N, CA, C and O atoms as CSV, one atom per row, in Angstrom:
chain,resi,resn,atom,element,x,y,z
A,1,MET,N,N,0.861,-1.076,-0.010
A,1,MET,CA,C,-0.003,-0.131,0.190
A,1,MET,C,C,0.840,1.346,-0.211
A,1,MET,O,O,2.019,1.574,0.063
A,2,GLU,N,N,0.110,2.058,-0.769
A,2,GLU,CA,C,1.308,3.453,-1.068
A,2,GLU,C,C,0.276,4.411,-0.289
A,2,GLU,O,O,-0.929,4.339,-0.528
A,3,LEU,N,N,0.913,5.500,0.850
A,3,LEU,CA,C,0.283,6.353,1.513
A,3,LEU,C,C,0.527,7.512,0.807
A,3,LEU,O,O,1.684,7.868,0.583
A,4,VAL,N,N,-0.977,8.501,0.216
A,4,VAL,CA,C,-0.273,9.343,-1.042
A,4,VAL,C,C,-1.276,10.403,-0.129
A,4,VAL,O,O,-2.369,10.064,0.324
A,5,ASP,N,N,-0.641,11.795,0.043
A,5,ASP,CA,C,-1.368,12.708,1.130
A,5,ASP,C,C,-1.891,13.898,-0.375
A,5,ASP,O,O,-0.996,14.538,-0.926
A,6,ASP,N,N,-3.141,14.017,-0.789
A,6,ASP,CA,C,-3.647,14.586,-1.726
A,6,ASP,C,C,-4.279,16.078,-1.325
A,6,ASP,O,O,-4.689,16.952,-2.088
A,7,GLN,N,N,-4.201,16.070,0.528
A,7,GLN,CA,C,-4.528,17.285,0.823
A,7,GLN,C,C,-5.788,17.663,1.367
A,7,GLN,O,O,-6.158,18.780,1.728
A,8,MET,N,N,-6.768,15.908,1.382
A,8,MET,CA,C,-7.897,16.062,1.735
A,8,MET,C,C,-8.202,15.250,3.130
A,8,MET,O,O,-9.362,15.063,3.499
A,9,CYS,N,N,-7.376,14.911,3.670
A,9,CYS,CA,C,-7.317,14.454,5.828
A,9,CYS,C,C,-8.292,15.616,5.936
A,9,CYS,O,O,-8.263,16.835,5.770
A,10,PHE,N,N,-9.111,14.745,6.264
A,10,PHE,CA,C,-10.136,15.936,7.269
A,10,PHE,C,C,-9.466,16.366,8.494
A,10,PHE,O,O,-10.147,17.219,9.063
A,11,VAL,N,N,-8.128,16.027,9.253
A,11,VAL,CA,C,-7.855,16.928,10.312
A,11,VAL,C,C,-6.786,17.772,9.926
A,11,VAL,O,O,-6.569,18.759,10.629
A,12,CYS,N,N,-5.972,17.525,8.779
A,12,CYS,CA,C,-4.636,18.262,8.479
A,12,CYS,C,C,-4.811,18.912,7.148
A,12,CYS,O,O,-4.291,20.016,6.988
A,13,GLY,N,N,-5.727,18.160,5.812
A,13,GLY,CA,C,-5.760,18.408,4.622
A,13,GLY,C,C,-5.993,19.913,4.563
A,13,GLY,O,O,-6.411,20.409,5.610
A,14,LYS,N,N,-5.809,20.684,3.586
A,14,LYS,CA,C,-5.656,21.713,3.355
A,14,LYS,C,C,-6.614,22.134,2.615
A,14,LYS,O,O,-7.232,23.121,3.015
A,15,LYS,N,N,-7.008,21.493,1.310
A,15,LYS,CA,C,-7.691,21.272,0.542
A,15,LYS,C,C,-9.559,20.824,1.165
A,15,LYS,O,O,-10.483,20.863,0.353
A,16,ASN,N,N,-9.702,20.599,2.035
A,16,ASN,CA,C,-10.506,19.969,2.324
A,16,ASN,C,C,-11.346,20.914,3.188
A,16,ASN,O,O,-10.997,21.055,4.360
A,17,PRO,N,N,-12.565,21.667,2.670
A,17,PRO,CA,C,-13.014,22.694,3.180
A,17,PRO,C,C,-14.132,22.299,4.410
A,17,PRO,O,O,-14.350,23.108,5.312
A,18,ALA,N,N,-14.826,20.957,4.356
A,18,ALA,CA,C,-14.796,20.718,5.636
A,18,ALA,C,C,-14.345,20.033,6.818
A,18,ALA,O,O,-14.932,19.440,7.723
A,19,GLY,N,N,-12.565,20.395,6.433
A,19,GLY,CA,C,-12.034,19.525,7.367
A,19,GLY,C,C,-11.565,20.635,8.603
A,19,GLY,O,O,-12.055,21.761,8.683
A,20,LEU,N,N,-10.510,20.093,9.561
A,20,LEU,CA,C,-10.133,21.029,10.684
A,20,LEU,C,C,-9.208,21.713,10.099
A,20,LEU,O,O,-9.305,22.939,10.035
A,21,GLN,N,N,-7.863,20.860,9.429
A,21,GLN,CA,C,-7.060,21.945,8.318
A,21,GLN,C,C,-5.522,22.499,9.844
A,21,GLN,O,O,-4.756,23.440,10.054
A,22,LEU,N,N,-5.786,21.534,10.300
A,22,LEU,CA,C,-4.446,21.962,11.773
A,22,LEU,C,C,-3.369,21.425,10.886
A,22,LEU,O,O,-3.221,20.486,10.104
A,23,ASP,N,N,-2.433,22.804,11.522
A,23,ASP,CA,C,-0.890,22.807,11.479
A,23,ASP,C,C,-0.268,21.282,12.786
A,23,ASP,O,O,-0.495,21.129,13.986
A,24,PHE,N,N,0.655,20.327,11.647
A,24,PHE,CA,C,1.332,20.040,12.713
A,24,PHE,C,C,3.019,20.446,12.848
A,24,PHE,O,O,3.613,20.811,11.834
A,25,GLU,N,N,3.555,20.376,13.840
A,25,GLU,CA,C,4.970,21.265,14.097
A,25,GLU,C,C,6.180,20.286,15.067
A,25,GLU,O,O,6.144,19.895,16.234
A,26,LEU,N,N,6.923,20.172,14.276
A,26,LEU,CA,C,7.921,18.827,14.937
A,26,LEU,C,C,8.232,19.767,16.120
A,26,LEU,O,O,7.796,20.911,15.991
A,27,VAL,N,N,8.890,19.492,17.215
A,27,VAL,CA,C,9.198,20.257,18.361
A,27,VAL,C,C,10.610,19.575,18.986
A,27,VAL,O,O,10.469,18.435,19.428
A,28,GLY,N,N,11.973,20.176,19.065
A,28,GLY,CA,C,12.630,18.963,19.304
A,28,GLY,C,C,13.070,18.105,18.825
A,28,GLY,O,O,12.885,18.149,17.609
A,29,ASP,N,N,13.972,16.687,19.360
A,29,ASP,CA,C,13.957,15.165,18.879
A,29,ASP,C,C,12.578,14.837,18.854
A,29,ASP,O,O,12.064,14.237,17.910
A,30,ALA,N,N,11.788,15.321,20.150
A,30,ALA,CA,C,10.899,14.458,20.489
A,30,ALA,C,C,9.349,14.141,19.675
A,30,ALA,O,O,8.773,13.287,19.000
A,31,GLU,N,N,9.205,15.226,20.162
A,31,GLU,CA,C,7.715,15.973,20.012
A,31,GLU,C,C,7.067,16.741,18.593
A,31,GLU,O,O,7.616,17.353,17.676
A,32,VAL,N,N,5.826,16.447,18.840
A,32,VAL,CA,C,5.157,16.971,17.613
A,32,VAL,C,C,3.760,17.790,18.079
A,32,VAL,O,O,2.973,17.084,18.710
A,33,GLN,N,N,3.396,19.019,17.879
A,33,GLN,CA,C,2.481,19.517,18.571
A,33,GLN,C,C,1.473,20.526,17.567
A,33,GLN,O,O,1.859,20.975,16.488
A,34,THR,N,N,0.475,20.710,18.000
A,34,THR,CA,C,-0.645,21.093,17.228
A,34,THR,C,C,-1.657,21.970,18.238
A,34,THR,O,O,-1.928,21.482,19.335
A,35,SER,N,N,-2.176,23.186,17.879
A,35,SER,CA,C,-3.776,23.705,18.304
A,35,SER,C,C,-4.733,23.176,17.834
A,35,SER,O,O,-4.582,22.484,16.827
A,36,PHE,N,N,-6.156,23.357,18.482
A,36,PHE,CA,C,-7.751,23.775,17.760
A,36,PHE,C,C,-8.332,24.617,18.757
A,36,PHE,O,O,-8.258,24.459,19.976
A,37,LEU,N,N,-8.983,25.630,18.059
A,37,LEU,CA,C,-10.426,26.032,18.812
A,37,LEU,C,C,-11.139,25.764,18.685
A,37,LEU,O,O,-11.552,26.211,17.615
A,38,PRO,N,N,-12.213,24.798,19.421
A,38,PRO,CA,C,-12.985,24.420,18.928
A,38,PRO,C,C,-14.460,25.460,19.485
A,38,PRO,O,O,-14.706,26.095,20.510
A,39,THR,N,N,-15.191,25.203,18.199
A,39,THR,CA,C,-16.585,25.952,18.083
A,39,THR,C,C,-17.471,25.067,18.350
A,39,THR,O,O,-17.246,23.865,18.488
A,40,LYS,N,N,-18.800,25.754,18.461
A,40,LYS,CA,C,-19.958,24.913,18.559
A,40,LYS,C,C,-20.075,23.741,17.734
A,40,LYS,O,O,-20.660,22.722,18.101
A,41,GLN,N,N,-19.493,23.896,16.574
A,41,GLN,CA,C,-20.110,22.636,15.448
A,41,GLN,C,C,-19.491,21.718,15.935
A,41,GLN,O,O,-19.772,20.646,15.399
A,42,PHE,N,N,-18.551,21.638,16.951
A,42,PHE,CA,C,-17.953,20.440,17.525
A,42,PHE,C,C,-18.241,19.765,18.677
A,42,PHE,O,O,-17.634,18.740,18.988
A,43,GLN,N,N,-19.276,20.337,19.465
A,43,GLN,CA,C,-19.941,20.111,20.573
A,43,GLN,C,C,-20.723,19.052,20.441
A,43,GLN,O,O,-21.239,18.754,19.363
A,44,GLY,N,N,-20.943,18.141,21.921
A,44,GLY,CA,C,-21.141,16.689,22.132
A,44,GLY,C,C,-22.405,17.259,22.878
A,44,GLY,O,O,-23.382,17.527,22.178
A,45,PHE,N,N,-22.479,17.487,24.359
A,45,PHE,CA,C,-23.246,18.374,25.210
A,45,PHE,C,C,-23.130,19.500,24.990
A,45,PHE,O,O,-22.182,20.043,24.422
A,46,GLN,N,N,-24.431,20.161,25.567
A,46,GLN,CA,C,-23.954,22.032,24.913
A,46,GLN,C,C,-22.993,22.209,25.700
A,46,GLN,O,O,-23.007,21.789,26.857
A,47,ASP,N,N,-21.753,23.039,25.036
A,47,ASP,CA,C,-20.897,24.072,25.654
A,47,ASP,C,C,-19.280,22.716,25.722
A,47,ASP,O,O,-18.190,23.286,25.767
A,48,ILE,N,N,-19.240,21.470,25.724
A,48,ILE,CA,C,-18.488,20.881,25.747
A,48,ILE,C,C,-18.185,19.955,24.515
A,48,ILE,O,O,-19.009,19.276,23.904
A,49,VAL,N,N,-16.703,20.073,24.248
A,49,VAL,CA,C,-16.358,19.435,23.056
A,49,VAL,C,C,-16.595,17.997,22.324
A,49,VAL,O,O,-15.739,17.184,22.673
A,50,HIS,N,N,-17.407,17.557,21.532
A,50,HIS,CA,C,-17.333,16.340,21.679
A,50,HIS,C,C,-15.840,14.902,21.738
A,50,HIS,O,O,-14.840,15.048,21.035
A,51,GLY,N,N,-15.953,14.084,22.352
A,51,GLY,CA,C,-14.779,13.157,22.513
A,51,GLY,C,C,-14.328,12.486,21.545
A,51,GLY,O,O,-13.201,11.992,21.593
A,52,GLY,N,N,-15.205,12.343,20.408
A,52,GLY,CA,C,-14.310,11.628,19.103
A,52,GLY,C,C,-13.583,12.606,18.421
A,52,GLY,O,O,-12.824,12.256,17.517
A,53,ILE,N,N,-13.722,13.943,18.766
A,53,ILE,CA,C,-13.001,14.957,17.985
A,53,ILE,C,C,-11.804,15.185,18.744
A,53,ILE,O,O,-10.739,14.952,18.172
A,54,ILE,N,N,-11.788,15.522,19.706
A,54,ILE,CA,C,-10.645,15.339,20.421
A,54,ILE,C,C,-9.410,13.718,20.430
A,54,ILE,O,O,-8.207,13.545,20.630
A,55,THR,N,N,-10.433,12.964,20.139
A,55,THR,CA,C,-10.424,11.505,20.005
A,55,THR,C,C,-9.534,11.436,18.852
A,55,THR,O,O,-8.405,11.063,19.171
A,56,THR,N,N,-9.722,11.728,17.358
A,56,THR,CA,C,-9.370,11.943,16.382
A,56,THR,C,C,-8.435,13.016,16.228
A,56,THR,O,O,-7.563,12.614,15.458
A,57,ILE,N,N,-8.189,14.239,16.608
A,57,ILE,CA,C,-6.747,14.560,17.016
A,57,ILE,C,C,-5.954,14.095,17.651
A,57,ILE,O,O,-4.835,14.436,17.267
A,58,LEU,N,N,-5.947,13.452,18.475
A,58,LEU,CA,C,-5.082,12.710,19.441
A,58,LEU,C,C,-4.285,11.575,18.106
A,58,LEU,O,O,-3.110,11.707,17.762
A,59,ASP,N,N,-5.172,10.587,17.564
A,59,ASP,CA,C,-4.873,9.710,16.526
A,59,ASP,C,C,-4.112,10.635,15.500
A,59,ASP,O,O,-3.070,10.200,15.008
A,60,GLU,N,N,-4.616,12.006,15.115
A,60,GLU,CA,C,-3.262,12.490,13.996
A,60,GLU,C,C,-2.638,13.001,14.233
A,60,GLU,O,O,-1.904,13.409,13.332
A,61,VAL,N,N,-2.330,13.491,15.814
A,61,VAL,CA,C,-1.308,13.611,16.423
A,61,VAL,C,C,0.281,12.846,15.794
A,61,VAL,O,O,1.200,13.218,15.064
A,62,MET,N,N,-0.113,11.443,16.664
A,62,MET,CA,C,0.385,10.135,16.365
A,62,MET,C,C,0.916,9.853,14.931
A,62,MET,O,O,2.120,9.651,14.777
A,63,VAL,N,N,0.018,9.831,13.829
A,63,VAL,CA,C,0.216,9.675,12.642
A,63,VAL,C,C,1.190,10.795,12.155
A,63,VAL,O,O,2.269,10.634,11.584
A,64,ASN,N,N,0.658,11.813,12.459
A,64,ASN,CA,C,1.658,13.150,11.960
A,64,ASN,C,C,3.547,13.107,12.803
A,64,ASN,O,O,4.658,13.462,12.408
A,65,GLY,N,N,3.165,12.656,13.712
A,65,GLY,CA,C,4.369,12.527,14.743
A,65,GLY,C,C,5.750,11.293,13.888
A,65,GLY,O,O,6.941,11.285,14.199
A,66,ALA,N,N,5.263,10.627,13.096
A,66,ALA,CA,C,5.812,9.603,12.550
A,66,ALA,C,C,6.040,9.603,11.297
A,66,ALA,O,O,7.006,9.060,10.762
A,67,TRP,N,N,4.810,10.457,10.522
A,67,TRP,CA,C,5.275,11.256,9.202
A,67,TRP,C,C,6.289,12.352,9.185
A,67,TRP,O,O,7.358,12.227,8.587
A,68,LEU,N,N,6.133,12.851,9.491
A,68,LEU,CA,C,7.073,14.065,9.846
A,68,LEU,C,C,8.541,13.748,9.935
A,68,LEU,O,O,9.273,14.627,9.480
A,69,ARG,N,N,9.049,12.820,10.360
A,69,ARG,CA,C,10.137,12.204,10.571
A,69,ARG,C,C,10.295,10.683,9.558
A,69,ARG,O,O,10.941,9.700,9.919
A,70,GLY,N,N,9.526,10.804,8.222
A,70,GLY,CA,C,10.246,10.534,7.267
A,70,GLY,C,C,9.117,8.478,7.721
A,70,GLY,O,O,9.154,7.733,6.742
A,71,VAL,N,N,8.538,8.023,8.663
A,71,VAL,CA,C,8.248,6.864,8.890
A,71,VAL,C,C,6.577,6.859,8.526
A,71,VAL,O,O,5.649,7.435,9.094
A,72,ARG,N,N,6.592,6.161,7.600
A,72,ARG,CA,C,5.015,6.100,7.361
A,72,ARG,C,C,4.496,4.778,7.693
A,72,ARG,O,O,4.909,3.631,7.525
A,73,ALA,N,N,3.369,5.351,8.263
A,73,ALA,CA,C,2.653,4.458,9.371
A,73,ALA,C,C,1.087,4.847,9.256
A,73,ALA,O,O,0.713,5.993,9.004
A,74,VAL,N,N,0.358,3.930,9.437
A,74,VAL,CA,C,-1.311,4.076,9.561
A,74,VAL,C,C,-1.493,3.211,11.533
A,74,VAL,O,O,-0.765,2.366,12.053
A,75,THR,N,N,-2.756,3.922,12.112
A,75,THR,CA,C,-3.089,3.659,13.089
A,75,THR,C,C,-3.825,1.916,12.988
A,75,THR,O,O,-4.578,1.420,12.151
A,76,GLY,N,N,-3.209,1.360,14.219
A,76,GLY,CA,C,-3.698,-0.213,14.159
A,76,GLY,C,C,-4.682,-0.672,15.462
A,76,GLY,O,O,-5.706,-1.347,15.565
A,77,LYS,N,N,-3.684,0.168,16.527
A,77,LYS,CA,C,-4.353,0.028,17.748
A,77,LYS,C,C,-4.507,1.540,18.260
A,77,LYS,O,O,-3.542,2.266,18.021
A,78,LEU,N,N,-5.772,2.197,19.042
A,78,LEU,CA,C,-5.416,3.616,19.591
A,78,LEU,C,C,-6.716,3.419,20.545
A,78,LEU,O,O,-7.925,3.264,20.378
A,79,GLU,N,N,-5.639,3.528,21.846
A,79,GLU,CA,C,-6.557,3.489,23.165
A,79,GLU,C,C,-6.598,5.344,23.843
A,79,GLU,O,O,-5.546,5.982,23.891
A,80,VAL,N,N,-7.504,5.766,24.153
A,80,VAL,CA,C,-7.752,6.888,24.356
A,80,VAL,C,C,-8.700,6.836,25.722
A,80,VAL,O,O,-9.623,6.041,25.900
A,81,ARG,N,N,-8.265,7.849,26.626
A,81,ARG,CA,C,-8.852,8.392,28.164
A,81,ARG,C,C,-8.816,9.480,27.857
A,81,ARG,O,O,-7.918,10.146,27.342
A,82,LEU,N,N,-10.741,9.943,28.453
A,82,LEU,CA,C,-10.771,11.148,28.193
A,82,LEU,C,C,-10.883,11.620,29.581
A,82,LEU,O,O,-11.760,10.916,30.080
A,83,LYS,N,N,-10.417,12.506,30.526
A,83,LYS,CA,C,-10.252,12.601,31.580
A,83,LYS,C,C,-11.082,13.411,32.233
A,83,LYS,O,O,-11.588,13.166,33.328
A,84,GLN,N,N,-11.250,14.466,31.529
A,84,GLN,CA,C,-11.912,15.666,31.790
A,84,GLN,C,C,-12.681,16.363,30.440
A,84,GLN,O,O,-12.479,16.177,29.240
A,85,ALA,N,N,-13.511,17.120,31.047
A,85,ALA,CA,C,-14.728,18.026,29.952
A,85,ALA,C,C,-13.814,18.523,29.573
A,85,ALA,O,O,-12.819,18.684,30.279
A,86,ALA,N,N,-13.941,19.084,27.772
A,86,ALA,CA,C,-13.103,20.020,27.339
A,86,ALA,C,C,-14.383,21.358,26.540
A,86,ALA,O,O,-15.164,20.944,25.683
A,87,ARG,N,N,-14.410,22.553,26.872
A,87,ARG,CA,C,-15.168,23.926,26.769
A,87,ARG,C,C,-15.103,24.124,25.483
A,87,ARG,O,O,-13.944,24.285,25.101
A,88,VAL,N,N,-16.125,24.191,24.431
A,88,VAL,CA,C,-15.887,24.784,23.538
A,88,VAL,C,C,-16.146,26.616,24.075
A,88,VAL,O,O,-16.704,27.297,24.936
A,89,GLY,N,N,-14.858,26.761,22.241
A,89,GLY,CA,C,-14.485,28.031,22.772
A,89,GLY,C,C,-13.562,28.409,23.709
A,89,GLY,O,O,-13.606,29.579,24.090
A,90,GLU,N,N,-12.394,27.370,24.351
A,90,GLU,CA,C,-11.118,27.053,24.447
A,90,GLU,C,C,-10.771,26.436,23.600
A,90,GLU,O,O,-11.309,25.526,22.968
A,91,ARG,N,N,-9.027,27.310,23.483
A,91,ARG,CA,C,-8.205,26.468,22.484
A,91,ARG,C,C,-7.718,25.322,23.560
A,91,ARG,O,O,-7.548,25.337,24.779
A,92,LEU,N,N,-7.580,24.352,22.568
A,92,LEU,CA,C,-6.938,23.178,23.265
A,92,LEU,C,C,-5.084,22.624,22.574
A,92,LEU,O,O,-4.587,22.814,21.464
A,93,TYR,N,N,-4.615,22.045,23.596
A,93,TYR,CA,C,-3.039,21.938,22.563
A,93,TYR,C,C,-2.808,20.613,23.073
A,93,TYR,O,O,-2.925,20.087,24.179
A,94,PHE,N,N,-2.368,20.154,21.692
A,94,PHE,CA,C,-2.252,19.112,21.581
A,94,PHE,C,C,-0.680,18.989,21.551
A,94,PHE,O,O,0.076,19.918,21.267
A,95,ALA,N,N,-0.137,17.180,22.024
A,95,ALA,CA,C,1.348,16.877,21.782
A,95,ALA,C,C,1.149,15.722,21.841
A,95,ALA,O,O,0.184,15.173,22.373
A,96,GLY,N,N,2.628,14.912,20.945
A,96,GLY,CA,C,2.672,13.905,21.329
A,96,GLY,C,C,4.340,13.107,21.218
A,96,GLY,O,O,5.219,13.949,21.034
A,97,ARG,N,N,4.837,11.701,21.302
A,97,ARG,CA,C,5.773,11.646,20.899
A,97,ARG,C,C,5.859,10.073,20.511
A,97,ARG,O,O,4.943,9.266,20.667
A,98,MET,N,N,7.244,9.777,19.931
A,98,MET,CA,C,7.394,8.605,19.863
A,98,MET,C,C,7.652,7.630,20.975
A,98,MET,O,O,8.727,7.990,21.454
A,99,LEU,N,N,7.278,6.725,21.541
A,99,LEU,CA,C,7.609,5.755,22.365
A,99,LEU,C,C,8.916,4.303,21.654
A,99,LEU,O,O,9.808,3.579,22.095
A,100,ARG,N,N,8.527,4.465,20.929
A,100,ARG,CA,C,9.593,3.075,20.219
A,100,ARG,C,C,9.497,2.908,18.599
A,100,ARG,O,O,8.481,2.469,18.059
A,101,ASP,N,N,10.362,3.201,18.067
A,101,ASP,CA,C,10.285,2.337,16.513
A,101,ASP,C,C,10.699,1.124,16.208
A,101,ASP,O,O,11.883,0.803,16.312
A,102,GLY,N,N,9.788,0.338,15.808
A,102,GLY,CA,C,10.323,-1.199,16.046
A,102,GLY,C,C,10.376,-1.378,14.392
A,102,GLY,O,O,10.241,-0.488,13.553
A,103,HIS,N,N,10.585,-2.628,14.201
A,103,HIS,CA,C,10.696,-3.027,12.751
A,103,HIS,C,C,9.557,-2.619,11.718
A,103,HIS,O,O,9.513,-2.076,10.614
A,104,LYS,N,N,8.552,-3.218,12.740
A,104,LYS,CA,C,6.932,-3.534,11.478
A,104,LYS,C,C,6.116,-2.416,12.451
A,104,LYS,O,O,5.133,-2.027,11.820
A,105,THR,N,N,6.180,-1.904,13.506
A,105,THR,CA,C,5.404,-1.336,14.046
A,105,THR,C,C,5.980,0.000,14.583
A,105,THR,O,O,7.202,-0.147,14.573
A,106,VAL,N,N,5.709,1.078,14.987
A,106,VAL,CA,C,5.499,2.385,15.838
A,106,VAL,C,C,5.117,2.374,17.038
A,106,VAL,O,O,4.126,1.652,16.934
A,107,GLU,N,N,5.206,2.746,18.476
A,107,GLU,CA,C,4.450,2.854,19.451
A,107,GLU,C,C,4.455,4.624,19.547
A,107,GLU,O,O,5.366,5.382,19.215
A,108,MET,N,N,3.467,4.873,19.965
A,108,MET,CA,C,3.411,6.842,19.978
A,108,MET,C,C,2.474,6.688,21.377
A,108,MET,O,O,2.059,5.701,21.985
A,109,GLU,N,N,2.338,8.206,21.599
A,109,GLU,CA,C,1.560,8.768,23.000
A,109,GLU,C,C,1.629,10.549,22.775
A,109,GLU,O,O,2.560,11.341,22.627
A,110,SER,N,N,-0.153,10.706,22.852
A,110,SER,CA,C,-0.531,11.912,23.116
A,110,SER,C,C,-1.525,12.220,23.757
A,110,SER,O,O,-2.365,11.416,24.160
A,111,TRP,N,N,-1.544,13.417,23.924
A,111,TRP,CA,C,-1.997,14.069,25.049
A,111,TRP,C,C,-2.818,15.714,24.657
A,111,TRP,O,O,-2.368,16.499,23.822
A,112,ALA,N,N,-3.860,15.905,25.338
A,112,ALA,CA,C,-4.731,17.217,24.837
A,112,ALA,C,C,-4.518,17.875,26.104
A,112,ALA,O,O,-3.841,17.144,26.827
A,113,ALA,N,N,-4.856,19.064,26.712
A,113,ALA,CA,C,-4.419,19.793,27.727
A,113,ALA,C,C,-4.791,21.313,27.451
A,113,ALA,O,O,-4.356,21.869,26.443
A,114,THR,N,N,-5.524,21.911,28.274
A,114,THR,CA,C,-6.102,23.446,28.004
A,114,THR,C,C,-4.575,24.381,28.368
A,114,THR,O,O,-3.465,23.869,28.513
A,115,ALA,N,N,-4.858,25.654,28.446
A,115,ALA,CA,C,-3.737,26.239,28.199
A,115,ALA,C,C,-3.542,26.855,29.511
A,115,ALA,O,O,-3.034,27.970,29.623
A,116,GLU,N,N,-3.992,26.055,30.652
A,116,GLU,CA,C,-3.577,26.589,31.490
A,116,GLU,C,C,-2.514,25.207,32.207
A,116,GLU,O,O,-1.783,25.351,33.188
A,117,GLY,N,N,-2.691,23.902,31.404
A,117,GLY,CA,C,-1.880,23.122,31.611
A,117,GLY,C,C,-2.558,21.893,31.989
A,117,GLY,O,O,-1.838,20.948,32.311
A,118,VAL,N,N,-3.945,21.728,32.007
A,118,VAL,CA,C,-4.725,20.814,32.746
A,118,VAL,C,C,-4.887,19.814,31.356
A,118,VAL,O,O,-5.471,20.273,30.375
A,119,ILE,N,N,-4.375,18.526,31.336
A,119,ILE,CA,C,-4.418,16.849,30.441
A,119,ILE,C,C,-5.836,17.190,30.819
A,119,ILE,O,O,-6.150,17.583,31.943
A,120,VAL,N,N,-6.624,17.030,29.879
A,120,VAL,CA,C,-8.074,16.737,29.208
A,120,VAL,C,C,-8.255,15.555,28.556
A,120,VAL,O,O,-9.436,15.205,28.552
A,121,ALA,N,N,-7.488,14.802,27.994
A,121,ALA,CA,C,-7.374,13.646,27.835
A,121,ALA,C,C,-5.642,13.152,27.064
A,121,ALA,O,O,-4.848,14.002,26.660
A,122,GLU,N,N,-5.375,11.633,27.013
A,122,GLU,CA,C,-4.458,11.009,26.704
A,122,GLU,C,C,-4.628,9.545,25.692
A,122,GLU,O,O,-5.611,8.882,26.022
A,123,ALA,N,N,-4.058,9.133,24.869
A,123,ALA,CA,C,-3.930,8.482,23.940
A,123,ALA,C,C,-2.401,7.490,23.967
A,123,ALA,O,O,-1.294,7.867,24.349
A,124,ARG,N,N,-2.735,6.331,23.504
A,124,ARG,CA,C,-1.445,5.464,23.389
A,124,ARG,C,C,-2.163,5.087,22.127
A,124,ARG,O,O,-3.358,4.925,21.880
A,125,GLY,N,N,-0.745,4.967,21.185
A,125,GLY,CA,C,-1.611,4.178,19.733
A,125,GLY,C,C,0.273,3.021,19.376
A,125,GLY,O,O,1.477,3.124,19.612
A,126,LEU,N,N,-0.929,1.842,18.548
A,126,LEU,CA,C,0.238,0.902,17.910
A,126,LEU,C,C,-0.322,1.805,16.424
A,126,LEU,O,O,-1.483,1.993,16.062
A,127,LEU,N,N,1.066,2.289,15.715
A,127,LEU,CA,C,0.869,2.523,14.064
A,127,LEU,C,C,1.891,1.438,13.664
A,127,LEU,O,O,3.007,1.153,14.098
A,128,VAL,N,N,1.017,0.868,12.556
A,128,VAL,CA,C,1.934,0.176,11.644
A,128,VAL,C,C,2.777,0.495,10.393
A,128,VAL,O,O,2.498,1.468,9.692
A,129,LYS,N,N,3.297,0.081,10.253
A,129,LYS,CA,C,4.991,1.124,9.291
A,129,LYS,C,C,3.801,0.015,7.916
A,129,LYS,O,O,3.236,-1.063,8.099
A,130,VAL,N,N,3.855,1.197,6.257
A,130,VAL,CA,C,3.003,0.873,5.260
A,130,VAL,C,C,4.327,1.243,3.812
A,130,VAL,O,O,5.045,2.242,3.852
A,131,GLY,N,N,4.369,0.455,2.940
A,131,GLY,CA,C,5.150,1.479,2.202
A,131,GLY,C,C,6.763,1.460,2.438
A,131,GLY,O,O,7.321,2.498,2.081
A,132,ARG,N,N,7.410,0.672,2.859
A,132,ARG,CA,C,8.870,0.594,3.235
A,132,ARG,C,C,9.649,0.462,1.963
A,132,ARG,O,O,10.877,0.379,1.997
């Protein structure tokens, strides 16, 4: 399988008018980060960000953390812990890092925090390398 970036990814695709169009940045040798300002269209219950949107971004942080380092991989397993409600209208800061780069898989972790540094969600993922 060949992974082709046609810029239509829901999370980071710049050509996807319905997408989030987030930017991902490598920080130092270990981390990747992005931020997201959730509006009402991304809520679950009133004024609370839908957990599925947070989960989607946590997953994308991990995939981009590998991709930006030249590791082509897709999510094989994802475990998420939603720790606290995130509020609509309050920017969330997402970060992640590679824990292990194996022969066929990559282990990653990611998290989402408020501006005050309160962790609202955490994830661990096992990515499967493709197109080597």
